[in-house]
N, C-alpha and C positions, 0 to 999 in steps of 0.2 A: 637798325638791322630785322634783315627779312626773317631770320630763323636762330634760335639757339637748340644745341642739342649737349645733353648732358649723360656722361655715362658713367659708373665708376671704374677705376683703374684695375681693369680687368681685361687680357688679351682676348678674350674668347668675344668682349662686350667691343672690341674695336670694329667688327663686322656691323654690328648692330649700328654703332656711328656711320658708319660707311652706304650701310642699306640705305639710312633716311636721309643721308644727305644723296644721295643716286635720286630718290624720287623725287626730292626739292628741286635739286638744278635739271632733272630733267620735264620736271610742272615747268618751269620758267624758261626752256628752249634751251640749256646750254648743251653745246653741241657733245659729243659723245669726248673726244681727243682732250678738252678741257673738262671732262668729268675724270677723265680716266685719270689727268693729271692730279687730280684734286685725290682721286682715294690713295694714289701713289705716296702722295704729302701729307695726308693724314694717320695712313699705316704710317709712316716710317717716323711721323713727328710722338704717335702714340705708343706707338711698340717703343721706343727712346725712354720716354718717360716712365712707362709702366717697369722696363725692365733696370732703370741705371736711376730712377728718380727719387728712390727713398728706401724706406726700408728695408733691409740686408737678411730678414726672413722669409721675404717675397709675398710678406701681407699686404693684400692690394689696400691702400690706405689714401690712394689718390681720387681725384675728381677732375674727368678731363671733359672742355668744353669746345664748342665750337660756334662761333659767333659768324653767320655769311649774311654780307650787303652784296647786294646786285644794284650797279649805278648804269650809265649806255654803255660804259666802255668798258668796265672794271668789276672783276670779282673778287669781293675783299672776305679773307678768313684772320678771325681773331683767335688765335687757337689760346687756349688757357686750361692752365693745370697748378695742382697742390705738391708737385715733386722739388725735389731742394733745388736750389738757384741754379741755371744753367743757360750761358747764351750760349745759343748753337753760332749767333754770327760772329764772335770774337775767336772761334775754332780757324784753326788753318786750314788753306785749300789741301787736299790730298796730294801727293804727285803722282800725275799718272804717267806720267812719263819713265820712270822708275821699271826696273825690274818686278814684277808680279810677286814674285817671292822674297823679294827683298822690300816690298814694302810695308807699312805699317797696316795692322788689321783697323778695319773702321773709317766712318769718316765721308765715303760714299754715300750712303745716303742724304747727309746734311750737303753737299755737292750737289746730285740729284734735284734736292729742294729749293737750291740759290738758285739753279740752270732751268726750271720750270716756273717760277715766278720771276715776275718783274721789278718785284719790292720784299726785303725780309726786314723786318727791324721786332728788336728786342727789347721788351722792360720787364723789372722785377715793381710789381705792388703785391708787397707782403699781403697773404701767404702766396701770392699767385705770381706764376712764370706767367705773361703775354707776349706771343708773337702773332706780329699781325704779318698778314700775305697779300700780297694781293701780283692777280693773274690778270691778264689780256684779257676781253673775251670771244676776241679772235684767235682763235689758238692755232694760225698760222703768225701772227704779229708776236706773239709770246716766245715760240720757238726760234726766231730773229736775235 
């Protein structure tokens, strides 16, 4: 892995993680469009873990980490958290064609992640949720 970032499970620290990711990706010549995609993915995943992954009293007890790898064609992200077991790949796709007032709340963030990434794989290795994402380095290829 190129870099590993770890932050406590606090919403205020998500921006710290994203700022560090932005700096690393810029240093390795990753274009702005792909950096923006990574920012959206990290914000969505981190927010979900912090809000829904654990202690109902809201006490931050999670560790969040992102491992980043870059090869010739892909940016690999491994998102690791200590929240409750949750497989986002098992969640159904939201009904995007239904009336907005009749749709269930939620699910759009996961849909966004699936649409931005070339692949998304989940596994549980106690005490961690591990979500592996692969994005094409060429953002225009990734979008198709």
